[in-house]
Short mmCIF file of the C-alpha atoms (twelve columns), coordinates in Angstrom:
data_MODEL
# 
_entry.id   MODEL 
# 
loop_
_atom_site.group_PDB 
_atom_site.id 
_atom_site.type_symbol 
_atom_site.label_atom_id 
_atom_site.label_alt_id 
_atom_site.label_comp_id 
_atom_site.label_asym_id 
_atom_site.label_seq_id 
_atom_site.Cartn_x 
_atom_site.Cartn_y 
_atom_site.Cartn_z 
_atom_site.pdbx_PDB_model_num 
ATOM 1   C CA . MET A 1   51.425  55.877 72.767  1 
ATOM 2   C CA . PRO A 2   49.712  58.980 71.240  1 
ATOM 3   C CA . LYS A 3   46.001  59.517 71.793  1 
ATOM 4   C CA . TYR A 4   43.472  60.806 69.314  1 
ATOM 5   C CA . CYS A 5   39.988  62.296 69.670  1 
ATOM 6   C CA . VAL A 6   37.438  59.593 68.927  1 
ATOM 7   C CA . TYR A 7   35.089  62.210 67.417  1 
ATOM 8   C CA . CYS A 8   37.319  64.164 65.013  1 
ATOM 9   C CA . GLY A 9   40.709  62.335 65.051  1 
ATOM 10  C CA . ASN A 10  42.676  65.315 66.400  1 
ATOM 11  C CA . PRO A 11  45.942  64.351 68.261  1 
ATOM 12  C CA . LEU A 12  45.563  64.792 72.024  1 
ATOM 13  C CA . LYS A 13  47.964  65.363 74.919  1 
ATOM 14  C CA . SER A 14  47.786  63.126 77.971  1 
ATOM 15  C CA . THR A 15  46.674  66.111 80.061  1 
ATOM 16  C CA . ASP A 16  43.850  67.213 77.704  1 
ATOM 17  C CA . LYS A 17  40.346  66.965 79.087  1 
ATOM 18  C CA . PHE A 18  38.637  68.414 76.015  1 
ATOM 19  C CA . CYS A 19  39.485  68.309 72.309  1 
ATOM 20  C CA . ILE A 20  40.620  71.763 71.152  1 
ATOM 21  C CA . ILE A 21  39.160  71.132 67.658  1 
ATOM 22  C CA . CYS A 22  35.630  69.780 68.275  1 
ATOM 23  C CA . GLY A 23  35.342  70.716 71.961  1 
ATOM 24  C CA . LYS A 24  34.063  67.295 73.017  1 
ATOM 25  C CA . PRO A 25  35.315  65.656 76.277  1 
ATOM 26  C CA . VAL A 26  38.207  63.220 76.034  1 
ATOM 27  C CA . LEU A 27  37.130  59.648 76.704  1 
ATOM 28  C CA . ARG A 28  39.114  57.967 79.456  1 
ATOM 29  C CA . ASP A 29  39.310  54.293 80.237  1 
ATOM 30  C CA . VAL A 30  35.774  52.946 80.261  1 
ATOM 31  C CA . GLN A 31  34.861  50.872 83.268  1 
ATOM 32  C CA . LYS A 32  34.002  47.288 82.572  1 
ATOM 33  C CA . PRO A 33  30.325  46.546 82.918  1 
ATOM 34  C CA . LYS A 34  29.221  44.980 86.151  1 
ATOM 35  C CA . ILE A 35  28.150  41.393 85.910  1 
ATOM 36  C CA . VAL A 36  25.229  39.556 87.338  1 
ATOM 37  C CA . GLN A 37  24.321  35.926 87.415  1 
ATOM 38  C CA . LYS A 38  21.403  34.472 85.523  1 
ATOM 39  C CA . PRO A 39  18.429  33.928 87.871  1 
ATOM 40  C CA . LYS A 40  18.357  30.193 86.996  1 
ATOM 41  C CA . ASP A 41  22.024  29.762 87.905  1 
ATOM 42  C CA . LEU A 42  21.502  31.575 91.195  1 
ATOM 43  C CA . ILE A 43  18.704  29.147 92.077  1 
ATOM 44  C CA . LYS A 44  20.859  26.146 91.168  1 
ATOM 45  C CA . GLU A 45  23.715  27.537 93.210  1 
ATOM 46  C CA . LYS A 46  21.475  28.046 96.261  1 
ATOM 47  C CA . VAL A 47  20.042  24.525 96.032  1 
ATOM 48  C CA . ARG A 48  23.509  22.960 95.882  1 
ATOM 49  C CA . GLU A 49  24.696  25.187 98.694  1 
ATOM 50  C CA . ILE A 50  21.825  23.929 100.881 1 
ATOM 51  C CA . LYS A 51  22.761  20.321 100.006 1 
ATOM 52  C CA . GLY A 52  26.302  21.028 101.075 1 
ATOM 53  C CA . GLU A 53  27.815  20.509 97.653  1 
ATOM 54  C CA . ASP A 54  30.847  22.322 96.305  1 
ATOM 55  C CA . VAL A 55  29.208  25.067 94.284  1 
ATOM 56  C CA . SER A 56  32.314  26.491 92.664  1 
ATOM 57  C CA . SER A 57  33.352  23.197 91.115  1 
ATOM 58  C CA . LYS A 58  29.968  22.367 89.591  1 
ATOM 59  C CA . ILE A 59  28.627  25.688 88.335  1 
ATOM 60  C CA . GLU A 60  30.188  27.910 85.772  1 
ATOM 61  C CA . ILE A 61  28.663  31.319 86.325  1 
ATOM 62  C CA . GLU A 62  27.787  33.087 83.098  1 
ATOM 63  C CA . GLU A 63  28.541  36.766 83.172  1 
ATOM 64  C CA . TYR A 64  25.903  39.180 81.921  1 
ATOM 65  C CA . PRO A 65  26.396  42.923 81.678  1 
ATOM 66  C CA . VAL A 66  24.008  44.871 83.904  1 
ATOM 67  C CA . GLU A 67  22.933  46.867 80.853  1 
ATOM 68  C CA . GLU A 68  21.735  43.722 79.079  1 
ATOM 69  C CA . VAL A 69  19.755  42.597 82.111  1 
ATOM 70  C CA . GLU A 70  18.093  46.027 82.353  1 
ATOM 71  C CA . ILE A 71  17.197  45.902 78.650  1 
ATOM 72  C CA . GLU A 72  15.688  42.426 79.083  1 
ATOM 73  C CA . GLU A 73  13.625  43.654 82.049  1 
ATOM 74  C CA . LYS A 74  12.370  46.642 80.030  1 
ATOM 75  C CA . VAL A 75  11.400  44.373 77.113  1 
ATOM 76  C CA . GLU A 76  9.509   42.047 79.462  1 
ATOM 77  C CA . LYS A 77  7.684   44.992 81.061  1 
ATOM 78  C CA . LYS A 78  6.729   46.311 77.620  1 
ATOM 79  C CA . LYS A 79  5.398   42.885 76.563  1 
ATOM 80  C CA . LYS A 80  3.369   42.702 79.772  1 
ATOM 81  C CA . ALA A 81  1.976   46.208 79.222  1 
ATOM 82  C CA . ILE A 82  0.938   45.310 75.657  1 
ATOM 83  C CA . LYS A 83  -0.908  42.241 76.926  1 
ATOM 84  C CA . GLU A 84  -2.693  44.330 79.534  1 
ATOM 85  C CA . VAL A 85  -3.955  46.872 76.974  1 
ATOM 86  C CA . LYS A 86  -7.706  46.456 76.782  1 
ATOM 87  C CA . VAL A 87  -9.104  45.693 73.348  1 
ATOM 88  C CA . GLU A 88  -11.996 47.963 72.403  1 
ATOM 89  C CA . LYS A 89  -15.167 45.936 71.954  1 
ATOM 90  C CA . PRO A 90  -17.589 47.060 69.246  1 
ATOM 91  C CA . LEU A 91  -20.920 48.330 70.533  1 
ATOM 92  C CA . PRO A 92  -23.729 45.750 70.239  1 
ATOM 93  C CA . PHE A 93  -26.131 46.464 67.373  1 
ATOM 94  C CA . GLU A 94  -29.174 46.957 69.607  1 
ATOM 95  C CA . VAL A 95  -27.262 49.440 71.797  1 
ATOM 96  C CA . LYS A 96  -26.024 51.445 68.823  1 
ATOM 97  C CA . GLU A 97  -29.564 51.397 67.400  1 
ATOM 98  C CA . GLN A 98  -30.892 52.909 70.628  1 
ATOM 99  C CA . MET A 99  -28.126 55.524 70.641  1 
ATOM 100 C CA . ILE A 100 -29.070 56.532 67.093  1 
ATOM 101 C CA . LEU A 101 -32.721 56.880 68.170  1 
ATOM 102 C CA . TYR A 102 -31.725 59.162 71.042  1 
ATOM 103 C CA . ILE A 103 -29.554 61.237 68.684  1 
ATOM 104 C CA . GLU A 104 -32.320 61.346 66.073  1 
ATOM 105 C CA . TYR A 105 -34.835 62.500 68.670  1 
ATOM 106 C CA . ASN A 106 -32.568 65.321 69.908  1 
ATOM 107 C CA . ASP A 107 -31.735 66.241 66.305  1 
ATOM 108 C CA . MET A 108 -35.473 66.659 65.653  1 
ATOM 109 C CA . GLN A 109 -35.636 68.987 68.647  1 
ATOM 110 C CA . LEU A 110 -32.886 71.100 67.068  1 
ATOM 111 C CA . ASN A 111 -34.554 71.110 63.630  1 
ATOM 112 C CA . LYS A 112 -37.839 72.139 65.207  1 
ATOM 113 C CA . LYS A 113 -36.101 75.000 67.010  1 
ATOM 114 C CA . LEU A 114 -34.450 76.168 63.772  1 
ATOM 115 C CA . LEU A 115 -37.751 76.022 61.917  1 
ATOM 116 C CA . VAL A 116 -39.525 78.034 64.637  1 
ATOM 117 C CA . GLU A 117 -36.805 80.687 64.394  1 
ATOM 118 C CA . LYS A 118 -37.189 80.757 60.616  1 
ATOM 119 C CA . LEU A 119 -40.962 81.011 60.936  1 
ATOM 120 C CA . LYS A 120 -40.643 84.027 63.246  1 
ATOM 121 C CA . GLU A 121 -38.276 85.649 60.773  1 
ATOM 122 C CA . ILE A 122 -40.673 85.164 57.836  1 
ATOM 123 C CA . GLN A 123 -43.662 86.303 59.876  1 
ATOM 124 C CA . LYS A 124 -41.995 89.712 60.163  1 
ATOM 125 C CA . SER A 125 -42.826 90.098 56.475  1 
ATOM 126 C CA . LEU A 126 -46.516 90.226 57.439  1 
ATOM 127 C CA . GLU A 127 -45.821 93.735 58.698  1 
ATOM 128 C CA . ASP A 128 -44.232 94.730 55.394  1 
ATOM 129 C CA . PRO A 129 -46.424 97.319 53.535  1 
ATOM 130 C CA . ARG A 130 -46.148 95.206 50.378  1 
ATOM 131 C CA . TYR A 131 -48.054 92.367 52.064  1 
ATOM 132 C CA . ASP A 132 -51.333 94.291 51.775  1 
ATOM 133 C CA . VAL A 133 -50.835 95.697 48.264  1 
ATOM 134 C CA . ASP A 134 -48.677 93.151 46.414  1 
ATOM 135 C CA . GLN A 135 -50.571 89.897 45.840  1 
ATOM 136 C CA . GLU A 136 -47.532 87.997 44.573  1 
ATOM 137 C CA . PHE A 137 -45.500 89.038 47.618  1 
ATOM 138 C CA . LYS A 138 -48.391 88.093 49.918  1 
ATOM 139 C CA . LYS A 139 -48.792 84.712 48.237  1 
ATOM 140 C CA . SER A 140 -45.048 84.011 48.478  1 
ATOM 141 C CA . ILE A 141 -44.981 84.797 52.214  1 
ATOM 142 C CA . ASN A 142 -48.085 82.713 52.929  1 
ATOM 143 C CA . VAL A 143 -46.654 79.733 51.040  1 
ATOM 144 C CA . LYS A 144 -43.403 79.900 53.038  1 
ATOM 145 C CA . ILE A 145 -45.236 80.168 56.350  1 
ATOM 146 C CA . GLU A 146 -47.506 77.243 55.499  1 
ATOM 147 C CA . ALA A 147 -44.551 75.128 54.363  1 
ATOM 148 C CA . ILE A 148 -42.657 75.713 57.610  1 
ATOM 149 C CA . ARG A 149 -45.733 74.982 59.728  1 
ATOM 150 C CA . THR A 150 -46.207 71.723 57.795  1 
ATOM 151 C CA . LEU A 151 -42.588 70.734 58.455  1 
ATOM 152 C CA . ILE A 152 -42.951 71.512 62.161  1 
ATOM 153 C CA . ASN A 153 -46.080 69.326 62.376  1 
ATOM 154 C CA . GLU A 154 -44.288 66.492 60.558  1 
ATOM 155 C CA . LEU A 155 -41.400 66.757 62.994  1 
ATOM 156 C CA . LYS A 156 -43.786 66.563 65.942  1 
ATOM 157 C CA . GLN A 157 -45.313 63.383 64.506  1 
ATOM 158 C CA . ASN A 158 -41.883 61.869 63.867  1 
ATOM 159 C CA . GLU A 159 -40.870 62.733 67.431  1 
ATOM 160 C CA . ILE A 160 -43.770 60.705 68.781  1 
ATOM 161 C CA . GLU A 161 -42.832 57.698 66.613  1 
ATOM 162 C CA . VAL A 162 -39.138 57.813 67.593  1 
ATOM 163 C CA . LYS A 163 -40.013 58.314 71.262  1 
ATOM 164 C CA . GLN A 164 -42.087 55.115 71.195  1 
ATOM 165 C CA . LYS A 165 -39.072 53.135 69.919  1 
ATOM 166 C CA . MET A 166 -36.695 54.537 72.526  1 
ATOM 167 C CA . VAL A 167 -36.047 52.323 75.549  1 
ATOM 168 C CA . GLU A 168 -35.832 54.409 78.694  1 
ATOM 169 C CA . PRO A 169 -33.751 54.591 80.756  1 
ATOM 170 C CA . PHE A 170 -30.814 53.982 78.432  1 
ATOM 171 C CA . ILE A 171 -28.936 50.691 78.919  1 
ATOM 172 C CA . VAL A 172 -25.940 52.346 80.637  1 
ATOM 173 C CA . GLN A 173 -28.224 53.748 83.321  1 
ATOM 174 C CA . ARG A 174 -30.122 50.452 83.621  1 
ATOM 175 C CA . ILE A 175 -26.859 48.614 84.227  1 
ATOM 176 C CA . LYS A 176 -25.863 51.267 86.792  1 
ATOM 177 C CA . ASP A 177 -29.155 50.573 88.579  1 
ATOM 178 C CA . ASP A 178 -28.376 46.829 88.508  1 
ATOM 179 C CA . ILE A 179 -24.931 47.493 90.037  1 
ATOM 180 C CA . ASP A 180 -26.490 49.616 92.799  1 
ATOM 181 C CA . LYS A 181 -29.019 46.865 93.417  1 
ATOM 182 C CA . ARG A 182 -26.277 44.240 93.855  1 
ATOM 183 C CA . ILE A 183 -24.387 46.550 96.248  1 
ATOM 184 C CA . PHE A 184 -27.558 46.911 98.332  1 
ATOM 185 C CA . GLN A 185 -28.135 43.132 98.256  1 
ATOM 186 C CA . LEU A 186 -24.586 42.479 99.481  1 
ATOM 187 C CA . LYS A 187 -24.979 44.935 102.365 1 
ATOM 188 C CA . ASN A 188 -28.383 43.552 103.303 1 
ATOM 189 C CA . LEU A 189 -27.090 39.974 103.080 1 
ATOM 190 C CA . THR A 190 -24.255 40.741 105.508 1 
ATOM 191 C CA . LYS A 191 -26.718 42.391 107.859 1 
ATOM 192 C CA . GLU A 192 -29.048 39.364 107.820 1 
ATOM 193 C CA . PHE A 193 -26.139 36.987 108.413 1 
ATOM 194 C CA . LYS A 194 -24.973 38.990 111.432 1 
ATOM 195 C CA . LEU A 195 -28.521 38.854 112.805 1 
ATOM 196 C CA . HIS A 196 -28.486 35.053 112.289 1 
ATOM 197 C CA . LYS A 197 -31.406 35.209 109.868 1 
ATOM 198 C CA . ILE A 198 -29.553 33.054 107.332 1 
ATOM 199 C CA . ASN A 199 -26.975 30.321 107.794 1 
ATOM 200 C CA . LYS A 200 -23.313 30.530 106.766 1 
ATOM 201 C CA . GLU A 201 -23.671 28.274 103.719 1 
ATOM 202 C CA . THR A 202 -26.524 30.355 102.262 1 
ATOM 203 C CA . PHE A 203 -24.679 33.568 103.088 1 
ATOM 204 C CA . GLU A 204 -21.475 32.528 101.295 1 
ATOM 205 C CA . SER A 205 -23.366 31.159 98.290  1 
ATOM 206 C CA . LEU A 206 -25.437 34.321 97.800  1 
ATOM 207 C CA . ARG A 207 -22.489 36.593 98.483  1 
ATOM 208 C CA . GLU A 208 -20.452 34.972 95.689  1 
ATOM 209 C CA . LYS A 209 -23.460 35.136 93.367  1 
ATOM 210 C CA . TYR A 210 -24.096 38.855 93.979  1 
ATOM 211 C CA . LYS A 211 -20.384 39.690 93.766  1 
ATOM 212 C CA . GLN A 212 -19.992 37.957 90.410  1 
ATOM 213 C CA . GLU A 213 -23.138 39.589 89.015  1 
ATOM 214 C CA . LYS A 214 -21.856 42.976 90.161  1 
ATOM 215 C CA . ILE A 215 -18.485 42.377 88.431  1 
ATOM 216 C CA . ASP A 216 -20.222 41.251 85.220  1 
ATOM 217 C CA . PHE A 217 -22.437 44.355 85.178  1 
ATOM 218 C CA . GLU A 218 -19.454 46.635 85.838  1 
ATOM 219 C CA . ASN A 219 -17.490 45.080 82.961  1 
ATOM 220 C CA . GLU A 220 -20.464 45.375 80.603  1 
ATOM 221 C CA . ARG A 221 -20.999 49.030 81.536  1 
ATOM 222 C CA . GLU A 222 -17.296 49.803 81.152  1 
ATOM 223 C CA . ASP A 223 -17.236 48.259 77.651  1 
ATOM 224 C CA . LEU A 224 -20.283 50.276 76.570  1 
ATOM 225 C CA . ILE A 225 -18.906 53.554 77.912  1 
ATOM 226 C CA . SER A 226 -15.544 52.873 76.268  1 
ATOM 227 C CA . GLY A 227 -17.240 52.365 72.872  1 
ATOM 228 C CA . MET A 228 -19.347 55.505 73.304  1 
ATOM 229 C CA . LYS A 229 -16.300 57.597 74.243  1 
ATOM 230 C CA . LEU A 230 -14.587 56.377 71.086  1 
ATOM 231 C CA . TRP A 231 -17.575 57.597 69.059  1 
ATOM 232 C CA . ILE A 232 -17.443 60.982 70.838  1 
ATOM 233 C CA . LYS A 233 -13.757 61.226 69.958  1 
ATOM 234 C CA . GLU A 234 -14.531 60.614 66.274  1 
ATOM 235 C CA . LEU A 235 -17.280 63.256 66.364  1 
ATOM 236 C CA . ASN A 236 -14.887 65.803 67.891  1 
ATOM 237 C CA . ILE A 237 -12.438 65.146 65.050  1 
ATOM 238 C CA . GLU A 238 -15.260 65.689 62.529  1 
ATOM 239 C CA . LYS A 239 -16.190 68.901 64.367  1 
ATOM 240 C CA . SER A 240 -12.604 70.174 64.099  1 
ATOM 241 C CA . ASP A 241 -12.613 69.481 60.346  1 
ATOM 242 C CA . ILE A 242 -15.841 71.479 59.876  1 
ATOM 243 C CA . LYS A 243 -14.424 74.383 61.909  1 
ATOM 244 C CA . ALA A 244 -11.355 74.362 59.665  1 
ATOM 245 C CA . GLU A 245 -13.574 74.496 56.545  1 
ATOM 246 C CA . LYS A 246 -15.593 77.318 58.121  1 
ATOM 247 C CA . ASN A 247 -12.409 79.326 58.773  1 
ATOM 248 C CA . LEU A 248 -11.212 78.632 55.246  1 
ATOM 249 C CA . ASN A 249 -14.500 79.983 53.880  1 
ATOM 250 C CA . LYS A 250 -14.026 83.114 55.987  1 
ATOM 251 C CA . GLY A 251 -10.460 83.473 54.695  1 
ATOM 252 C CA . ARG A 252 -11.623 83.182 51.086  1 
ATOM 253 C CA . PHE A 253 -14.169 85.936 51.697  1 
ATOM 254 C CA . SER A 254 -11.533 88.157 53.341  1 
ATOM 255 C CA . ALA A 255 -9.293  87.611 50.314  1 
ATOM 256 C CA . LYS A 256 -12.254 88.538 48.081  1 
ATOM 257 C CA . GLU A 257 -12.204 85.159 46.346  1 
ATOM 258 C CA . ILE A 258 -15.961 84.745 46.936  1 
ATOM 259 C CA . GLU A 259 -18.895 87.135 47.168  1 
ATOM 260 C CA . GLU A 260 -20.487 88.073 50.491  1 
ATOM 261 C CA . GLU A 261 -23.727 86.254 49.635  1 
ATOM 262 C CA . ASP A 262 -21.888 82.988 48.922  1 
ATOM 263 C CA . TYR A 263 -19.837 83.395 52.095  1 
ATOM 264 C CA . LYS A 264 -22.906 83.916 54.299  1 
ATOM 265 C CA . GLU A 265 -24.762 80.981 52.731  1 
ATOM 266 C CA . LYS A 266 -21.806 78.644 53.261  1 
ATOM 267 C CA . ASP A 267 -21.209 79.983 56.776  1 
ATOM 268 C CA . LYS A 268 -24.823 79.192 57.732  1 
ATOM 269 C CA . GLU A 269 -24.384 75.641 56.416  1 
ATOM 270 C CA . PHE A 270 -21.288 75.172 58.553  1 
ATOM 271 C CA . GLU A 271 -23.088 76.584 61.603  1 
ATOM 272 C CA . VAL A 272 -25.941 74.087 61.166  1 
ATOM 273 C CA . LYS A 273 -23.472 71.191 60.747  1 
ATOM 274 C CA . LEU A 274 -21.649 72.222 63.919  1 
ATOM 275 C CA . LYS A 275 -24.922 72.444 65.852  1 
ATOM 276 C CA . LYS A 276 -25.927 68.961 64.676  1 
ATOM 277 C CA . ILE A 277 -22.578 67.480 65.732  1 
ATOM 278 C CA . ASP A 278 -22.862 69.236 69.098  1 
ATOM 279 C CA . VAL A 279 -26.273 67.611 69.526  1 
ATOM 280 C CA . LYS A 280 -24.750 64.170 68.871  1 
ATOM 281 C CA . ILE A 281 -21.846 64.765 71.273  1 
ATOM 282 C CA . THR A 282 -24.108 66.164 74.025  1 
ATOM 283 C CA . THR A 283 -26.556 63.263 73.596  1 
ATOM 284 C CA . LEU A 284 -23.804 60.651 73.948  1 
ATOM 285 C CA . GLU A 285 -22.219 62.453 76.915  1 
ATOM 286 C CA . ASN A 286 -25.604 62.502 78.682  1 
ATOM 287 C CA . LEU A 287 -26.208 58.830 77.936  1 
ATOM 288 C CA . ILE A 288 -22.862 57.923 79.550  1 
ATOM 289 C CA . LYS A 289 -23.849 59.534 82.862  1 
# 
């Protein structure tokens, strides 16, 4: 009986190992898949064997290809993995509120730094010869200096108000302290039990109590850190978007689509935005520690 290539239909000789048209290997007789018994049937068979019954006459073994069994095992493993995936819990309102206060406080520190730099830059104009002879120029410089000093003073006042609302240390650190405290209590409890200062019943009762409290604190801390890391991830995405816009602005200037003044103004805006996002990211990373 003539053979044909299953890929391109070219007639083949019995001695051909590869098709001369498409170059693909010639398929030989495919081995039949190995069979395995269903786990339930194997159990039934073993039980009847122990009882001394004739297994072959009472059980019809169903044949399952090994491939199908492997697929079923993979599906079960995947289902198990999906169940084990931890669901992200939203950060409690009071925790997020505290995080925002910490970010706001550090953002004020940045704004104050930027204003001080701007003040130093404007104060250079005091050395300009026009300052002594041009009244309008002098007035303009004085107004700018006074305005910046006013803003700096306002920021200092706002810092005090925000600082008063901030709970220190941050909750993640407080929970870490609670975990360390439970670890110490467990060690001390064991020590006292070995020295026969407490009886076995008290020891076991307190040990279970401290262990459970430690586990609860660890879970709470893990949930908080997980939520904060998710926020950091979102901020990094936002940072990447701003960098892309900044590069686009630079490209537009290089292509002479915008004037140098517009480019520099926009570039400064992007720089400030990036600094503010960096402040948020750094604040959250420090609060996780």
